[in-house]
C-alpha beads as a LAMMPS data file, in Angstrom:
LAMMPS data file: protein, C-alpha beads

398 atoms
397 bonds

1 atom types
1 bond types

-500.0 500.0 xlo xhi
-500.0 500.0 ylo yhi
-500.0 500.0 zlo zhi

Masses

1 110.0

Atoms # bond

1 1 1 2.763 16.644 9.834
2 1 1 3.174 17.572 6.176
3 1 1 6.285 19.056 4.675
4 1 1 5.754 21.510 1.822
5 1 1 7.378 20.668 -1.492
6 1 1 8.651 23.699 -3.280
7 1 1 8.515 24.221 -6.994
8 1 1 10.252 26.896 -9.133
9 1 1 7.022 28.836 -9.599
10 1 1 5.651 31.030 -6.807
11 1 1 2.410 29.786 -5.288
12 1 1 -0.767 31.633 -6.274
13 1 1 -4.387 31.468 -5.103
14 1 1 -5.141 29.644 -8.379
15 1 1 -2.674 26.869 -7.550
16 1 1 -4.111 23.444 -6.732
17 1 1 -2.784 21.676 -3.659
18 1 1 -2.062 17.960 -3.551
19 1 1 -0.986 15.657 -0.695
20 1 1 1.021 12.525 -1.145
21 1 1 3.255 10.481 1.171
22 1 1 6.867 10.950 2.005
23 1 1 8.769 8.299 0.086
24 1 1 10.236 8.478 -3.470
25 1 1 7.604 5.970 -4.542
26 1 1 4.948 8.396 -3.340
27 1 1 6.255 11.687 -4.519
28 1 1 8.892 11.073 -7.251
29 1 1 6.643 10.929 -10.364
30 1 1 4.245 13.568 -9.049
31 1 1 6.977 16.126 -8.365
32 1 1 8.609 15.403 -11.678
33 1 1 5.358 16.305 -13.533
34 1 1 5.021 19.438 -11.419
35 1 1 8.643 20.333 -12.197
36 1 1 8.013 19.962 -15.908
37 1 1 5.012 22.247 -15.678
38 1 1 6.887 24.800 -13.617
39 1 1 9.748 24.943 -16.066
40 1 1 7.487 25.844 -19.012
41 1 1 7.134 29.528 -20.013
42 1 1 3.993 31.223 -18.757
43 1 1 1.136 30.534 -21.106
44 1 1 2.529 27.213 -22.226
45 1 1 1.353 25.086 -19.272
46 1 1 -0.028 21.644 -20.133
47 1 1 -2.740 21.973 -17.478
48 1 1 -4.828 25.039 -16.743
49 1 1 -3.684 25.452 -13.134
50 1 1 -0.437 24.308 -11.522
51 1 1 -0.481 21.619 -8.857
52 1 1 1.813 21.814 -5.857
53 1 1 2.439 18.591 -3.955
54 1 1 3.084 18.353 -0.188
55 1 1 3.992 15.217 1.755
56 1 1 2.839 13.406 4.870
57 1 1 4.459 10.456 6.619
58 1 1 3.636 6.832 5.818
59 1 1 1.889 6.611 9.168
60 1 1 -0.287 9.579 8.202
61 1 1 -1.090 8.011 4.836
62 1 1 -2.099 4.768 6.537
63 1 1 -4.014 6.217 9.465
64 1 1 -4.878 9.964 9.213
65 1 1 -8.595 10.426 8.456
66 1 1 -9.042 11.596 4.889
67 1 1 -11.802 13.965 6.002
68 1 1 -9.292 15.784 8.244
69 1 1 -7.135 16.556 5.205
70 1 1 -9.693 17.183 2.517
71 1 1 -10.445 20.769 3.646
72 1 1 -6.882 21.800 2.798
73 1 1 -6.108 19.809 -0.360
74 1 1 -7.709 19.448 -3.802
75 1 1 -6.184 16.107 -4.718
76 1 1 -5.205 13.502 -2.125
77 1 1 -3.222 10.315 -2.512
78 1 1 -5.161 7.932 -0.304
79 1 1 -5.205 4.385 1.119
80 1 1 -8.425 2.527 0.262
81 1 1 -9.380 1.408 3.847
82 1 1 -9.906 5.124 4.747
83 1 1 -12.595 5.634 2.164
84 1 1 -15.528 4.602 4.371
85 1 1 -14.955 7.442 6.850
86 1 1 -14.369 9.941 4.030
87 1 1 -17.549 8.971 2.204
88 1 1 -19.497 9.142 5.459
89 1 1 -18.143 12.648 6.056
90 1 1 -19.090 13.718 2.473
91 1 1 -15.669 15.283 1.800
92 1 1 -14.901 13.613 -1.549
93 1 1 -16.239 13.885 -5.103
94 1 1 -17.198 10.629 -6.773
95 1 1 -15.299 9.999 -9.981
96 1 1 -18.578 9.413 -11.797
97 1 1 -19.210 13.158 -11.325
98 1 1 -15.918 14.029 -13.040
99 1 1 -15.557 11.363 -15.734
100 1 1 -17.812 9.406 -18.042
101 1 1 -18.355 5.635 -17.809
102 1 1 -16.132 4.797 -20.813
103 1 1 -13.111 6.520 -19.257
104 1 1 -13.690 4.871 -15.896
105 1 1 -14.087 1.437 -17.541
106 1 1 -10.829 1.968 -19.389
107 1 1 -8.911 2.714 -16.177
108 1 1 -10.464 -0.303 -14.495
109 1 1 -9.424 -2.621 -17.331
110 1 1 -5.934 -1.231 -17.427
111 1 1 -5.240 -1.508 -13.717
112 1 1 -3.331 -4.383 -12.109
113 1 1 -5.305 -6.744 -9.847
114 1 1 -8.102 -5.108 -7.828
115 1 1 -6.387 -1.693 -7.821
116 1 1 -9.429 0.051 -9.340
117 1 1 -12.119 -1.918 -7.494
118 1 1 -10.498 -1.174 -4.110
119 1 1 -11.722 2.421 -4.499
120 1 1 -15.336 1.494 -5.276
121 1 1 -17.740 1.763 -2.366
122 1 1 -21.511 1.823 -2.470
123 1 1 -21.421 1.582 -6.261
124 1 1 -19.409 4.819 -6.630
125 1 1 -15.687 5.274 -7.414
126 1 1 -14.058 7.489 -4.834
127 1 1 -10.444 7.413 -6.092
128 1 1 -8.471 6.333 -9.198
129 1 1 -5.578 3.861 -9.028
130 1 1 -2.247 5.674 -9.081
131 1 1 0.071 3.102 -7.448
132 1 1 -0.154 -0.688 -6.887
133 1 1 1.372 -2.857 -4.177
134 1 1 0.751 -5.931 -2.040
135 1 1 2.583 -7.875 0.620
136 1 1 5.339 -9.938 -1.016
137 1 1 8.552 -11.613 0.075
138 1 1 11.803 -9.641 0.229
139 1 1 15.233 -11.285 0.149
140 1 1 18.823 -10.058 0.626
141 1 1 20.533 -12.680 -1.644
142 1 1 24.046 -12.325 -0.244
143 1 1 22.873 -13.349 3.282
144 1 1 20.644 -16.277 2.341
145 1 1 23.486 -18.832 2.870
146 1 1 22.615 -20.527 -0.424
147 1 1 18.911 -20.854 0.352
148 1 1 16.302 -19.890 -2.209
149 1 1 13.363 -17.782 -1.020
150 1 1 10.972 -20.151 0.772
151 1 1 7.938 -21.198 -1.253
152 1 1 5.804 -22.107 1.745
153 1 1 5.370 -20.758 5.244
154 1 1 6.690 -24.002 6.630
155 1 1 9.897 -23.521 4.716
156 1 1 10.101 -19.909 5.972
157 1 1 9.840 -21.081 9.604
158 1 1 12.481 -23.764 8.908
159 1 1 15.189 -21.418 7.646
160 1 1 18.352 -22.021 9.674
161 1 1 19.466 -19.527 12.325
162 1 1 22.324 -18.351 10.167
163 1 1 19.757 -16.751 7.865
164 1 1 18.527 -13.651 9.740
165 1 1 14.757 -13.296 9.412
166 1 1 12.269 -10.587 10.287
167 1 1 8.559 -9.906 10.199
168 1 1 7.038 -6.525 9.517
169 1 1 4.938 -5.706 12.548
170 1 1 4.790 -1.902 12.938
171 1 1 1.716 0.243 12.591
172 1 1 -1.160 -1.848 11.069
173 1 1 1.192 -4.441 9.648
174 1 1 1.002 -7.080 12.468
175 1 1 -2.694 -7.391 11.748
176 1 1 -2.124 -7.380 7.982
177 1 1 0.399 -10.214 8.400
178 1 1 -2.126 -12.158 10.441
179 1 1 -4.796 -11.531 7.780
180 1 1 -2.483 -12.690 4.991
181 1 1 -1.651 -15.911 6.845
182 1 1 -5.351 -16.668 7.249
183 1 1 -5.972 -15.908 3.567
184 1 1 -3.192 -18.353 2.614
185 1 1 -5.199 -21.032 4.460
186 1 1 -8.357 -20.097 2.559
187 1 1 -9.919 -18.192 5.426
188 1 1 -10.938 -14.638 4.556
189 1 1 -11.159 -12.283 7.567
190 1 1 -14.529 -10.856 8.492
191 1 1 -16.288 -13.834 6.784
192 1 1 -16.589 -16.220 9.749
193 1 1 -19.785 -14.652 11.166
194 1 1 -20.587 -12.007 13.769
195 1 1 -18.668 -13.578 16.634
196 1 1 -15.323 -14.506 15.093
197 1 1 -12.893 -12.592 12.950
198 1 1 -11.590 -15.812 11.323
199 1 1 -12.236 -19.504 11.916
200 1 1 -10.528 -20.708 15.050
201 1 1 -8.242 -23.330 13.441
202 1 1 -6.804 -20.962 10.857
203 1 1 -6.445 -18.111 13.313
204 1 1 -4.423 -20.232 15.762
205 1 1 -2.271 -21.601 12.968
206 1 1 -1.511 -18.066 11.765
207 1 1 -0.524 -17.025 15.322
208 1 1 1.791 -20.031 15.627
209 1 1 3.716 -19.046 12.471
210 1 1 3.840 -15.378 13.554
211 1 1 5.166 -16.339 16.987
212 1 1 7.929 -18.493 15.442
213 1 1 9.111 -15.685 13.128
214 1 1 8.519 -12.837 15.573
215 1 1 10.929 -14.535 17.990
216 1 1 13.623 -14.238 15.278
217 1 1 12.801 -10.608 14.448
218 1 1 15.498 -8.181 15.662
219 1 1 14.318 -6.137 18.654
220 1 1 14.954 -2.900 16.784
221 1 1 12.530 -3.932 14.014
222 1 1 9.629 -5.262 16.022
223 1 1 7.693 -2.024 15.707
224 1 1 8.945 -0.987 12.277
225 1 1 6.891 -0.198 9.187
226 1 1 7.765 -1.592 5.735
227 1 1 10.084 1.262 4.833
228 1 1 12.180 0.837 7.959
229 1 1 12.269 -2.932 7.521
230 1 1 13.438 -2.734 3.898
231 1 1 16.009 -0.039 4.694
232 1 1 17.466 -2.305 7.408
233 1 1 17.609 -5.177 4.932
234 1 1 19.570 -3.071 2.384
235 1 1 22.321 -2.150 4.893
236 1 1 24.751 -3.829 7.220
237 1 1 23.997 -7.364 8.418
238 1 1 20.434 -7.530 7.247
239 1 1 18.004 -9.228 7.992
240 1 1 18.183 -11.414 4.971
241 1 1 14.582 -12.396 4.581
242 1 1 11.114 -10.988 5.252
243 1 1 8.330 -13.337 4.094
244 1 1 5.638 -10.667 3.945
245 1 1 6.172 -6.896 3.487
246 1 1 4.731 -4.384 1.112
247 1 1 6.863 -4.338 -2.002
248 1 1 8.822 -1.148 -2.778
249 1 1 10.516 -1.343 -6.152
250 1 1 13.055 1.292 -5.162
251 1 1 14.839 -1.180 -2.836
252 1 1 15.916 -3.330 -5.761
253 1 1 18.434 -0.585 -6.549
254 1 1 19.020 1.390 -3.328
255 1 1 21.378 0.902 -0.427
256 1 1 24.656 -1.014 -0.367
257 1 1 22.854 -4.314 -0.792
258 1 1 19.860 -4.346 -3.211
259 1 1 16.935 -6.636 -2.482
260 1 1 15.076 -9.184 -4.543
261 1 1 11.329 -9.544 -4.306
262 1 1 9.157 -12.578 -5.058
263 1 1 5.622 -13.813 -4.565
264 1 1 4.491 -14.308 -0.958
265 1 1 4.783 -17.808 0.479
266 1 1 1.809 -20.206 0.250
267 1 1 0.466 -22.358 3.088
268 1 1 0.796 -25.490 1.014
269 1 1 1.985 -26.198 -2.538
270 1 1 -0.727 -25.320 -5.011
271 1 1 -2.639 -23.304 -2.406
272 1 1 -3.615 -19.606 -2.611
273 1 1 -1.122 -16.851 -1.960
274 1 1 -2.149 -14.881 1.014
275 1 1 -1.543 -11.160 0.657
276 1 1 -3.325 -7.882 1.396
277 1 1 -3.575 -5.246 -1.283
278 1 1 -1.946 -1.875 -0.686
279 1 1 -1.196 0.782 -3.249
280 1 1 -2.526 4.330 -3.446
281 1 1 -5.345 6.164 -5.218
282 1 1 -6.086 9.697 -6.308
283 1 1 -9.096 11.174 -4.551
284 1 1 -10.621 14.614 -5.169
285 1 1 -11.932 16.763 -2.298
286 1 1 -14.973 18.999 -2.508
287 1 1 -12.735 21.986 -1.581
288 1 1 -12.898 23.897 -4.888
289 1 1 -14.761 21.770 -7.390
290 1 1 -17.535 24.414 -7.493
291 1 1 -15.046 26.525 -9.491
292 1 1 -15.373 25.271 -13.060
293 1 1 -11.781 26.225 -13.942
294 1 1 -10.387 24.358 -10.893
295 1 1 -12.654 21.437 -11.634
296 1 1 -11.377 21.176 -15.226
297 1 1 -7.742 21.435 -14.025
298 1 1 -8.303 18.635 -11.490
299 1 1 -9.671 16.406 -14.220
300 1 1 -6.706 17.198 -16.456
301 1 1 -4.199 16.447 -13.734
302 1 1 -5.816 13.072 -12.962
303 1 1 -5.978 12.098 -16.632
304 1 1 -2.317 12.953 -17.050
305 1 1 -1.160 10.960 -14.004
306 1 1 -3.059 7.905 -15.225
307 1 1 -2.022 8.250 -18.868
308 1 1 -0.261 5.219 -20.258
309 1 1 3.037 6.986 -21.095
310 1 1 3.214 8.459 -17.605
311 1 1 2.383 5.198 -15.848
312 1 1 4.504 2.975 -18.079
313 1 1 7.484 5.274 -18.679
314 1 1 7.725 8.185 -16.226
315 1 1 6.673 6.324 -13.097
316 1 1 9.331 3.588 -13.326
317 1 1 12.229 5.939 -13.990
318 1 1 11.299 8.301 -11.134
319 1 1 10.873 5.645 -8.432
320 1 1 7.120 5.248 -8.721
321 1 1 5.258 1.975 -8.643
322 1 1 2.481 2.312 -11.238
323 1 1 -1.006 0.864 -11.095
324 1 1 -1.148 0.191 -14.825
325 1 1 -0.723 -3.491 -15.629
326 1 1 1.186 -2.578 -18.837
327 1 1 4.062 -1.322 -16.665
328 1 1 4.121 -4.522 -14.583
329 1 1 4.508 -6.705 -17.701
330 1 1 6.869 -4.365 -19.600
331 1 1 10.241 -6.176 -20.301
332 1 1 12.347 -3.002 -20.163
333 1 1 10.836 -1.933 -16.842
334 1 1 11.483 -5.389 -15.362
335 1 1 15.058 -5.415 -16.642
336 1 1 15.682 -2.016 -15.056
337 1 1 14.213 -3.010 -11.702
338 1 1 15.530 -6.509 -11.192
339 1 1 12.346 -8.298 -12.252
340 1 1 10.375 -6.791 -9.366
341 1 1 7.136 -6.431 -11.300
342 1 1 7.277 -9.790 -13.060
343 1 1 8.283 -11.698 -9.899
344 1 1 5.448 -10.314 -7.700
345 1 1 2.698 -9.854 -10.255
346 1 1 0.785 -13.017 -9.309
347 1 1 0.641 -11.935 -5.672
348 1 1 -0.545 -8.411 -6.521
349 1 1 -3.192 -9.719 -8.870
350 1 1 -4.644 -12.042 -6.205
351 1 1 -4.321 -9.720 -3.209
352 1 1 -7.263 -9.222 -0.834
353 1 1 -9.039 -5.873 -0.665
354 1 1 -9.525 -4.753 2.964
355 1 1 -12.852 -3.561 4.331
356 1 1 -13.711 0.102 3.857
357 1 1 -16.324 0.650 6.605
358 1 1 -15.708 3.800 8.600
359 1 1 -14.367 2.109 11.746
360 1 1 -12.001 -0.274 9.964
361 1 1 -8.746 1.807 10.105
362 1 1 -9.087 2.191 13.904
363 1 1 -9.821 -1.525 14.314
364 1 1 -6.780 -2.380 12.108
365 1 1 -4.496 -0.232 14.299
366 1 1 -5.897 -1.594 17.561
367 1 1 -5.754 -5.242 16.357
368 1 1 -2.191 -4.798 15.222
369 1 1 -1.134 -3.322 18.570
370 1 1 -2.834 -6.215 20.348
371 1 1 -1.006 -8.768 18.213
372 1 1 2.378 -7.016 18.461
373 1 1 2.172 -6.723 22.264
374 1 1 0.706 -10.211 22.656
375 1 1 3.502 -11.856 20.668
376 1 1 6.155 -9.849 22.482
377 1 1 4.674 -10.859 25.842
378 1 1 4.216 -14.569 24.919
379 1 1 0.500 -14.447 25.554
380 1 1 -1.259 -17.775 24.954
381 1 1 -2.522 -17.869 21.380
382 1 1 -6.076 -18.839 22.387
383 1 1 -6.307 -15.862 24.727
384 1 1 -4.920 -13.592 22.041
385 1 1 -7.404 -14.813 19.458
386 1 1 -10.215 -14.417 22.039
387 1 1 -9.354 -10.769 22.573
388 1 1 -8.996 -10.193 18.824
389 1 1 -12.518 -11.605 18.342
390 1 1 -13.811 -9.419 21.166
391 1 1 -12.381 -6.301 19.536
392 1 1 -13.899 -7.339 16.234
393 1 1 -17.315 -7.772 17.823
394 1 1 -17.056 -4.347 19.565
395 1 1 -15.809 -2.544 16.462
396 1 1 -17.606 -4.153 13.555
397 1 1 -19.887 -2.040 11.410
398 1 1 -23.433 -1.519 12.655

Bonds

1 1 1 2
2 1 2 3
3 1 3 4
4 1 4 5
5 1 5 6
6 1 6 7
7 1 7 8
8 1 8 9
9 1 9 10
10 1 10 11
11 1 11 12
12 1 12 13
13 1 13 14
14 1 14 15
15 1 15 16
16 1 16 17
17 1 17 18
18 1 18 19
19 1 19 20
20 1 20 21
21 1 21 22
22 1 22 23
23 1 23 24
24 1 24 25
25 1 25 26
26 1 26 27
27 1 27 28
28 1 28 29
29 1 29 30
30 1 30 31
31 1 31 32
32 1 32 33
33 1 33 34
34 1 34 35
35 1 35 36
36 1 36 37
37 1 37 38
38 1 38 39
39 1 39 40
40 1 40 41
41 1 41 42
42 1 42 43
43 1 43 44
44 1 44 45
45 1 45 46
46 1 46 47
47 1 47 48
48 1 48 49
49 1 49 50
50 1 50 51
51 1 51 52
52 1 52 53
53 1 53 54
54 1 54 55
55 1 55 56
56 1 56 57
57 1 57 58
58 1 58 59
59 1 59 60
60 1 60 61
61 1 61 62
62 1 62 63
63 1 63 64
64 1 64 65
65 1 65 66
66 1 66 67
67 1 67 68
68 1 68 69
69 1 69 70
70 1 70 71
71 1 71 72
72 1 72 73
73 1 73 74
74 1 74 75
75 1 75 76
76 1 76 77
77 1 77 78
78 1 78 79
79 1 79 80
80 1 80 81
81 1 81 82
82 1 82 83
83 1 83 84
84 1 84 85
85 1 85 86
86 1 86 87
87 1 87 88
88 1 88 89
89 1 89 90
90 1 90 91
91 1 91 92
92 1 92 93
93 1 93 94
94 1 94 95
95 1 95 96
96 1 96 97
97 1 97 98
98 1 98 99
99 1 99 100
100 1 100 101
101 1 101 102
102 1 102 103
103 1 103 104
104 1 104 105
105 1 105 106
106 1 106 107
107 1 107 108
108 1 108 109
109 1 109 110
110 1 110 111
111 1 111 112
112 1 112 113
113 1 113 114
114 1 114 115
115 1 115 116
116 1 116 117
117 1 117 118
118 1 118 119
119 1 119 120
120 1 120 121
121 1 121 122
122 1 122 123
123 1 123 124
124 1 124 125
125 1 125 126
126 1 126 127
127 1 127 128
128 1 128 129
129 1 129 130
130 1 130 131
131 1 131 132
132 1 132 133
133 1 133 134
134 1 134 135
135 1 135 136
136 1 136 137
137 1 137 138
138 1 138 139
139 1 139 140
140 1 140 141
141 1 141 142
142 1 142 143
143 1 143 144
144 1 144 145
145 1 145 146
146 1 146 147
147 1 147 148
148 1 148 149
149 1 149 150
150 1 150 151
151 1 151 152
152 1 152 153
153 1 153 154
154 1 154 155
155 1 155 156
156 1 156 157
157 1 157 158
158 1 158 159
159 1 159 160
160 1 160 161
161 1 161 162
162 1 162 163
163 1 163 164
164 1 164 165
165 1 165 166
166 1 166 167
167 1 167 168
168 1 168 169
169 1 169 170
170 1 170 171
171 1 171 172
172 1 172 173
173 1 173 174
174 1 174 175
175 1 175 176
176 1 176 177
177 1 177 178
178 1 178 179
179 1 179 180
180 1 180 181
181 1 181 182
182 1 182 183
183 1 183 184
184 1 184 185
185 1 185 186
186 1 186 187
187 1 187 188
188 1 188 189
189 1 189 190
190 1 190 191
191 1 191 192
192 1 192 193
193 1 193 194
194 1 194 195
195 1 195 196
196 1 196 197
197 1 197 198
198 1 198 199
199 1 199 200
200 1 200 201
201 1 201 202
202 1 202 203
203 1 203 204
204 1 204 205
205 1 205 206
206 1 206 207
207 1 207 208
208 1 208 209
209 1 209 210
210 1 210 211
211 1 211 212
212 1 212 213
213 1 213 214
214 1 214 215
215 1 215 216
216 1 216 217
217 1 217 218
218 1 218 219
219 1 219 220
220 1 220 221
221 1 221 222
222 1 222 223
223 1 223 224
224 1 224 225
225 1 225 226
226 1 226 227
227 1 227 228
228 1 228 229
229 1 229 230
230 1 230 231
231 1 231 232
232 1 232 233
233 1 233 234
234 1 234 235
235 1 235 236
236 1 236 237
237 1 237 238
238 1 238 239
239 1 239 240
240 1 240 241
241 1 241 242
242 1 242 243
243 1 243 244
244 1 244 245
245 1 245 246
246 1 246 247
247 1 247 248
248 1 248 249
249 1 249 250
250 1 250 251
251 1 251 252
252 1 252 253
253 1 253 254
254 1 254 255
255 1 255 256
256 1 256 257
257 1 257 258
258 1 258 259
259 1 259 260
260 1 260 261
261 1 261 262
262 1 262 263
263 1 263 264
264 1 264 265
265 1 265 266
266 1 266 267
267 1 267 268
268 1 268 269
269 1 269 270
270 1 270 271
271 1 271 272
272 1 272 273
273 1 273 274
274 1 274 275
275 1 275 276
276 1 276 277
277 1 277 278
278 1 278 279
279 1 279 280
280 1 280 281
281 1 281 282
282 1 282 283
283 1 283 284
284 1 284 285
285 1 285 286
286 1 286 287
287 1 287 288
288 1 288 289
289 1 289 290
290 1 290 291
291 1 291 292
292 1 292 293
293 1 293 294
294 1 294 295
295 1 295 296
296 1 296 297
297 1 297 298
298 1 298 299
299 1 299 300
300 1 300 301
301 1 301 302
302 1 302 303
303 1 303 304
304 1 304 305
305 1 305 306
306 1 306 307
307 1 307 308
308 1 308 309
309 1 309 310
310 1 310 311
311 1 311 312
312 1 312 313
313 1 313 314
314 1 314 315
315 1 315 316
316 1 316 317
317 1 317 318
318 1 318 319
319 1 319 320
320 1 320 321
321 1 321 322
322 1 322 323
323 1 323 324
324 1 324 325
325 1 325 326
326 1 326 327
327 1 327 328
328 1 328 329
329 1 329 330
330 1 330 331
331 1 331 332
332 1 332 333
333 1 333 334
334 1 334 335
335 1 335 336
336 1 336 337
337 1 337 338
338 1 338 339
339 1 339 340
340 1 340 341
341 1 341 342
342 1 342 343
343 1 343 344
344 1 344 345
345 1 345 346
346 1 346 347
347 1 347 348
348 1 348 349
349 1 349 350
350 1 350 351
351 1 351 352
352 1 352 353
353 1 353 354
354 1 354 355
355 1 355 356
356 1 356 357
357 1 357 358
358 1 358 359
359 1 359 360
360 1 360 361
361 1 361 362
362 1 362 363
363 1 363 364
364 1 364 365
365 1 365 366
366 1 366 367
367 1 367 368
368 1 368 369
369 1 369 370
370 1 370 371
371 1 371 372
372 1 372 373
373 1 373 374
374 1 374 375
375 1 375 376
376 1 376 377
377 1 377 378
378 1 378 379
379 1 379 380
380 1 380 381
381 1 381 382
382 1 382 383
383 1 383 384
384 1 384 385
385 1 385 386
386 1 386 387
387 1 387 388
388 1 388 389
389 1 389 390
390 1 390 391
391 1 391 392
392 1 392 393
393 1 393 394
394 1 394 395
395 1 395 396
396 1 396 397
397 1 397 398
């Protein structure tokens, strides 16, 4: 369900509608720009038509089909795995239709990691990188009992019981944790052939680590998404450490106990950092792009949101998490946010881009539910991996 966001100006039929997700990182910078526009005298607007943002839940952002939303919104903040279904439905406008190659190349070069490329499918760009994130480690320093954040997964599993630990397993995140653990071993999911999701050895090793840490996860957090996990860590008795959760810069300054973020653990010293790319992109629906005035206004809004001053200056001060690499390396921004960007940049730049075939989001949800229930029920790891492979074979793209 979406919750309308009001602005000082009364809505009109000329007003553009945008949909983002319901967290300050998702709506803070967008609403601030809308507020600035709404406060200007009539006739002095910076963009030809105003843009009113509404919000949906994180679960909706991760799982709601883009095609089901595109009929009602002009600009959508989207998750890249949902693009396959949207492109198949024909509900989006490719960015090559709206912008020239030089402008698109500039945004690609300025983005952090694979932020831009995650929205490219079938040689067309279906969204522009607004926000960047990946799975990183989160720490509550006052509860770590003198321990530094673990550098390897072995060290994470060996943390003493007095250091409360959690995994992030809600929604699609149990599967994304499994994928990251396989990536840390050098095994990319969906590359092992038609019969197996990942090589057997790496898949079983990943499940062993997950089982060890899932057993230490508080019961109330075993079905929680990243926001709920990080909120729990910033209050009360913790947990103190989550080895893999999508980074949210706002939690370095919110709650009674701010968090510190660092690169995800590696499987072995010198090995790759396993992490799955998140973030958010700006997609444009076909809803009103036949209207030349609306089409021009959409272009202007997108250019403004991706402009360097907005990404590097406005986003950080309003709780956003920009996709522009210049913001991630900016000394002032890192000082303000506890080094969040500097300390997780390597993970974000090496993060894996998920598949974007039309059935992938449903597979991701089903696989995550299977893993979450299997770990809770102490199912044998070989049987769990067998069923995961069976679901992959049934759901893979044809």
